[in-house]
N, C-alpha and C positions, 0 to 999 in steps of 0.2 A: 429411395427415390428421392433425387432433387429435382428443382424446377426446370434444370436444364435438359433434363432427360424424359426422352419419350421411349414408350415401350410399345413394340409392336408384335403380335402374336399370331400364330398359326395352329389351329389345333382341329382334327377330326375325331368328334365324339361319334363311336360307332351307333349308328342307328338314332343318334340323338340320346342315349342313355336308354333307350326303349320306351314301350308303351306306359302310360298314366299308370298310377295304381288306383285298386277299385275304387278309393275315394275321390277319383281325381287328380290329385297331386302328381308331381312328376316324380320318378322313379329315383330309387337310391343313387345308381350311377349317374343320372341327369345332376343331382342337387350336389354331391361330392364333388363332381368335375366344375361346376360351376363356383364351388366354394374357394378351390384351388385357383380357377383362373381369376377369379376376385383378389386373390391374396397378394397375387402378381400386379395387379392395377395396370393392366394394358391401356392404351389410349386407343389401338386400333386391334380390333380381333376377326382374324378370319377364321370363318367356321365351315367346316365340312359336313354332310351329313344331318342336315336339319330335318330329319324324317318327319318327327312328329310337331314341327314348328311350322310347316306349311301345307296348304290345302292345294287341290286343284280345282279349275273351273267346272262348276257342277256335282262338285262333292256334296252329300249330305250335308245340310245346314248345321247338323250338332259336331260333324266332322270339322267344318270350318271354324265352329266355335271353340274347339278343343285346340285345333293349329295353333289359333290367334292366343287363347289363352297360353300355353307352351313360349310363344315367342314375347308376347309381354312379360311373363315370368323371368324370362333369361334377360330383359332389359332392365328391371326391378334389381336382380340378383347381381349385375354386373355395373348399373348405375351407368349405362351406355345406351344410346339411340341404334336402335338395329334396323338393318336393311334384309331383306330377302328375294331371292330368285326365284324364277318358277321351276317346278319340278322336272321339266322336260320329259325325256323317255325313262328315265330313273325313277326311284323313290327316294332318295336321298340329295337333296336340293342344298346348295350354297348359301352362305349369309354371311353378313359384315358387322361389326359392332364399332361404332364410335364414340370416345369421350368429348363432349361437345364443349367443354371448357377448352379442349386442346386444337381441336379444327372443326372448321364448319365441312358439310357433307352432304354431297347430293348424288342421287344411284341415277345410274346411265344406263338405260335399256341397251338389249342385245338383239341383234337380228341374224346373227351368224349361226353356222350349223354347230351345236354341241348335244351329246348325250345328257350331260348334267350342264345347263347353261352357269356360267359364272356369275358372282356379284360385284358387279363393278362401280365404282364410285370417283367421284371428282372431289377430292379433298383441297382444302386451303388453311395455311396457317392465319393467324389474326394479324401479324406482322406482315405478310406477302399476300394479301388477299387477291392479286392479280396473278399470281403464278402457280398454277394447279398441280396438285399430285394424284396421278391417276392409281388407282388400286385396284387389282384385281386378286377376287378370292377365287380360287380353281379347285376343281376335282376332276381332273382327266379321267377319260375312259378307262374302266377296270380291264377290258374284253377285247381291246382292238388295236393292235399297232397302227393301224392306218387311221383310224379315227383319233388315235393320240396325236398323230403328225398333223390331222386336220387342225385339231385344237391347238397344238403348239403353234400354226401357222396364224391362226386366230388371234392369239396372244401378242403375235409380233405386230399385228396393227396397233396396239397399243404404243410402241415404240417409233413406228411412224409418225404417229401424231407427236409426239414429244421432241421428234427432232432431234435425235442424239448425236448426230454427226453435225450439229450446228452449236456454235459456241453462245450465242444469246439465250437468256433465260425461257425456256420454253416449257417447262415443267419438271416433275419427276415422276417415276413408275417406281410401283412396288408390286411384284407377282409375287402371291403365298398362297402356299396349300399342298392337297395331297397329288403328285403328281403319276403316280402309280406307273413309275418307271426310274430308272436308274441313273445317278450320276457318274460322269466319266470316271473312271476308276483312279485316273493317277492323281496321289495323294491323298487318297481316302482312307479313313479309320479303320471302317467296315471292309472286310474282305468281299471281293466280288461273289456273285453267287456261283456256286458250280452246279450247273445245269445238270450235269451227268447224274448228281445225287436227286436231283427233284424229282419226287415220286407223284405229285399233281400235275401230270401233262397237260391238262387244259390250261394251267395255270402257266407253265413253261411256253405254251403256244401263244397265250396272252402279251407275255412280259418280255419273252426273248426271240432273237431272230437265227435261223439255222443258218450255218455257213457254208460254203462251198465243199468243205471235208466232213460234214455231216454234225460236227460240233454246233454247240449253241453260245451265243453271245448275248449279253442283258441287252436290251432296249434303252438308249440313252438319247433318244431323237430330241425329246424337250429339253434336256440339257444342253446338247452341242446347238440346237436352236437359240436358246438364250444367249449363249456366248458369243454364236456368229453374230447376231444383231447387236452385241455390245452391253447386255446385260451380264451381272456378277451375283454368284453364290455368296448370301452373307456369311453362311457357315465356313465356307472354304477364306473368304477374308479375315474372319476370328483365328482361324487355324495359322494361317500363316504369317499376316500382318500384326495379329495380336496375340499371338503364340498362346493360342487356346485350343489344342487339339481336339477336346472334349466336346465342342463344338461340331464336331463331326460324327457325333455318336448316332445309333442308330434311333429310327423313331416308330419302325414297324418291321413285322416278320415272322412269318410260321414256320415252324420245322419241316412240314413237307413241301413249302413252296420257297426254299432254300435260305431261311434263317433270316437273321437280322439285317436290316435293309435300311437307308437313309431315302425314303419316299418323300417325306414332308419336308417341303424345302421353301426359303425367301429369296427372293432373287430382287437385286435393285439396280438402278441405271448408274452409269460409271461414274457419275458427281455425288448422287446418294449414296453410294456404297462406304465412299470414305468417310462418312460422319455416323458411320457405325461404331460402337464403343465395346460392344459384346454380345455373345450368341449363346443361348444355354438349352439343353435339350430338358424338358420338364417330364420326369416319368409319371406316365399315369396308369401303371399297372393297377388292375383292379374296377377302372372305370371305363377303358375303352381299348382297342386292339392297334392304338396310335397314341405316341408321346406328343406332347406339345413341343413346339420350338418358339422361345423368346429371344428377340432381337431388342437390344439396347441402341439408341440413338442420341447423340448429341444436338440438342436443338440449335445451338449455336453454330455447328458445323451443318446442319441441315440448310440454315438459313444460308450460311455460303454456297452450299452446294448448288441449291436453287436459283441462286443469281449468277451462278458459273464462275465464282469466284476462285474455283479450284480448277486445276488440269486434270482432264478426264481419265480414268482408268483405261488403259488400251484393252481390246476386246482379248480375250483367252489369258490374260496377264496372269492370274493368280494360277490358272491351271499350267501354264508354263513355269513359273516360279516352283511349282510343285514339282513338275517333271526334271527339274535341273538340281534339285535337293537331295 
């Protein structure tokens, strides 16, 4: 890792690794996961399923204290400042961690409708304190196509504020997390799900859309929304422009639900995407049902991007390139 390098990671740790051990310490999965994350020294970590690290208003005092201890332990293990969103309707809240030597950070509250509220931060580099970077750590609804469409529209508000259609510096945007839906299949390394072979029919209803001819097609609404409004998939950038097809590797998937899939993704605005120098899928087998995704960014190129010193990547440009290959 060089001083010019900024590392951004997203990771869904299944149920936060599980409940504490009988002596109150975090479970093995949590400990091993945080050791692996710390080994990669991320400057930003978007987390999903921080189940044991957050409580609800009205929870018993001992449960609130246990969640606060787990959250504090994560900050110590990572050497990063942590932020948590409310639990919402689900029990697996989102969070984010930031290395304070790299960014200033402040949390932004949410008032939109979410099953699992995102953790949204405003970041800034010390050399560009007046240009914000909006970070969303998201975990879209697992059970409802309609809810995911609403949540994708909610995420689009970040881009409205960043004014991606303008040339003047208005900030950068990063959207990271578990999208619980699929990427547009053009150029993907992971084969599309064959829904005819999926035996978990409730899962098929949650994640696919029945066509007029009775067949089923994967729900790609989040991916199309991001591309329609000018965002770009970091893994696609790495695969096409950096010649690293492994960046498009699977991040989750169960045999009865269609097998390996690339559910966990990182999206960046059309300037920031060009500062990315690498994307890697980190194998988390044995500690979670999801792999982590690590994105490497050139700090110098990010500074240029935030100041709009480069031409923006056109909407859908990477997918169009994949289609022509």
